[in-house]
C-alpha positions in Angstrom: 0.0 0.0 0.0 1.2 3.5 -0.8 1.6 6.1 1.9 -0.8 8.9 2.2 0.4 12.1 0.5 1.3 14.9 2.9 0.4 18.6 2.8 2.6 20.4 0.2 3.0 17.3 -1.9 1.4 16.9 -5.4 -1.9 15.0 -5.2 -1.7 11.7 -7.0 -3.4 11.6 -10.3 -6.7 9.9 -10.5 -9.4 9.4 -13.1 -12.6 7.3 -13.2 -16.3 7.2 -13.7 -18.9 8.7 -11.3 -22.2 7.3 -10.4 -23.9 9.6 -13.0 -21.6 8.2 -15.8 -19.2 11.1 -16.1 -15.5 10.6 -16.5 -13.5 12.8 -14.1 -9.8 13.3 -13.3 -7.8 15.4 -11.0 -7.0 17.9 -13.7 -10.7 18.7 -14.0 -10.5 20.5 -10.6 -7.5 22.7 -11.3 -8.2 26.3 -10.4 -10.3 25.5 -7.3 -10.1 23.6 -4.1 -11.2 20.0 -4.1 -12.4 18.0 -1.1 -11.5 14.5 -2.2 -13.2 12.4 0.5 -12.7 8.6 0.8 -15.3 6.6 2.6 -15.9 2.9 3.2 -19.3 2.0 1.7 -22.4 3.6 0.2 -25.6 3.8 2.3 -24.1 2.9 5.7 -24.8 5.0 8.8 -21.5 6.8 9.1 -21.0 7.3 5.4 -24.6 8.6 5.0 -24.1 11.1 7.8 -20.9 12.3 6.2 -22.4 12.6 2.8 -25.4 14.5 4.2 -23.2 16.9 6.1 -21.5 17.8 2.8 -24.8 17.9 1.0 -26.3 20.3 3.5 -23.4 22.7 3.2 -23.2 22.7 -0.6 -23.9 26.4 -0.8 -21.3 27.3 1.8 -18.7 25.0 0.2 -19.4 26.4 -3.3 -19.1 30.0 -1.9 -15.7 29.0 -0.5 -14.6 27.7 -3.9 -14.6 24.0 -2.8 -15.7 21.2 -5.1 -16.6 17.8 -3.5 -15.8 14.4 -4.8 -16.5 11.2 -2.8 -14.6 8.0 -3.5 -15.4 4.4 -2.5 -15.0 1.0 -4.2 -18.6 0.4 -5.0 -19.7 0.6 -8.6 -21.6 3.3 -10.5 -25.0 1.7 -9.9 -24.4 1.7 -6.1 -23.2 5.3 -6.2 -26.2 6.4 -8.3 -28.7 4.8 -5.9 -26.9 6.3 -2.9 -26.8 9.8 -4.4 -30.4 9.6 -5.5 -31.7 8.3 -2.2 -30.0 11.1 -0.2 -30.2 13.8 -3.0 -26.5 14.3 -3.0 -25.5 17.2 -5.3 -21.9 16.1 -5.8 -20.3 13.2 -7.7 -19.2 9.9 -6.3 -16.3 8.2 -8.0 -16.5 4.5 -8.5 -13.1 3.1 -7.7 -14.0 -0.5 -8.3 -10.3 -1.6 -8.8 -9.1 0.3 -5.7 -6.5 2.1 -7.8 -7.4 5.6 -6.5 -7.6 4.4 -2.9 -4.2 2.7 -3.2 -2.7 5.9 -4.8 -3.8 7.9 -1.8 -2.8 5.3 0.7 -6.3 4.8 2.1 -7.4 1.4 0.8 -7.0 -1.0 3.7 -5.5 1.7 5.9 -6.2 2.0 9.6 -6.8 -0.7 12.3 -7.1 -4.2 10.8 -5.9 -2.8 7.5 -5.3 -6.2 6.0 -8.9 -7.1 6.6 -10.1 -3.7 5.2 -8.0 -4.3 2.1 -9.4 -7.8 1.6 -12.9 -6.4 1.8 -12.0 -3.4 -0.4 -12.8 -0.8 2.2 -11.2 2.6 2.2 -10.3 4.4 5.4 -12.4 7.5 6.0 -9.9 10.2 5.1 -10.4 13.6 3.3 -7.7 15.3 1.2 -8.1 19.0 0.5 -6.3 19.6 -2.8 -5.5 23.2 -3.7 -6.0 24.9 -7.0 -2.6 23.9 -8.2 -3.1 20.2 -7.5 -1.2 20.0 -4.3 -2.4 18.5 -1.1 -3.2 21.4 1.3 -4.7 19.4 4.2 -5.4 15.9 5.3 -8.3 15.2 7.6 -7.4 11.7 8.9 -10.5 11.2 11.2 -13.4 13.3 9.9 -16.3 14.0 12.2 -19.0 12.5 10.0 -21.8 14.8 11.3 -19.7 17.9 11.1 -17.4 17.2 8.1 -18.4 20.2 6.0 -17.7 22.5 9.0 -14.2 20.9 9.3 -13.5 21.6 5.7 -14.8 25.1 5.8 -12.7 25.9 8.9 -9.6 24.9 6.9 -10.3 26.8 3.8 -11.5 30.1 5.2 
């Protein structure tokens, strides 16, 4: 497993398909801040609270110039259903091969990492990537109910 990139380092390149079928890559977010948040699974209690925290603060995040992109290993159909059920207004990247999670050092990270890796579960970690494509902040243990507030406090 790769190590997590640190603040000041270039963010690892990524590209893939979102739940709504769009192709996205890191370069699409150049010129603005990106909250790239990794989460374990769609439609689970903690992941739902985290996604809804971000959804509820969409206007504030946009006003602060922050784009949001969620990443987990479920497929496009799972992401589409999750986003629809909770009316999420931001894309969810389907990292079905785990390549993005490995590049960011989050796939199988944390306690019982070997088991998490075998199950294809990301650690819950958010990377704030600046307008130039460098990691600005790493939130290693997001508060799922207040995650948007954590991000806004770092970018204001």
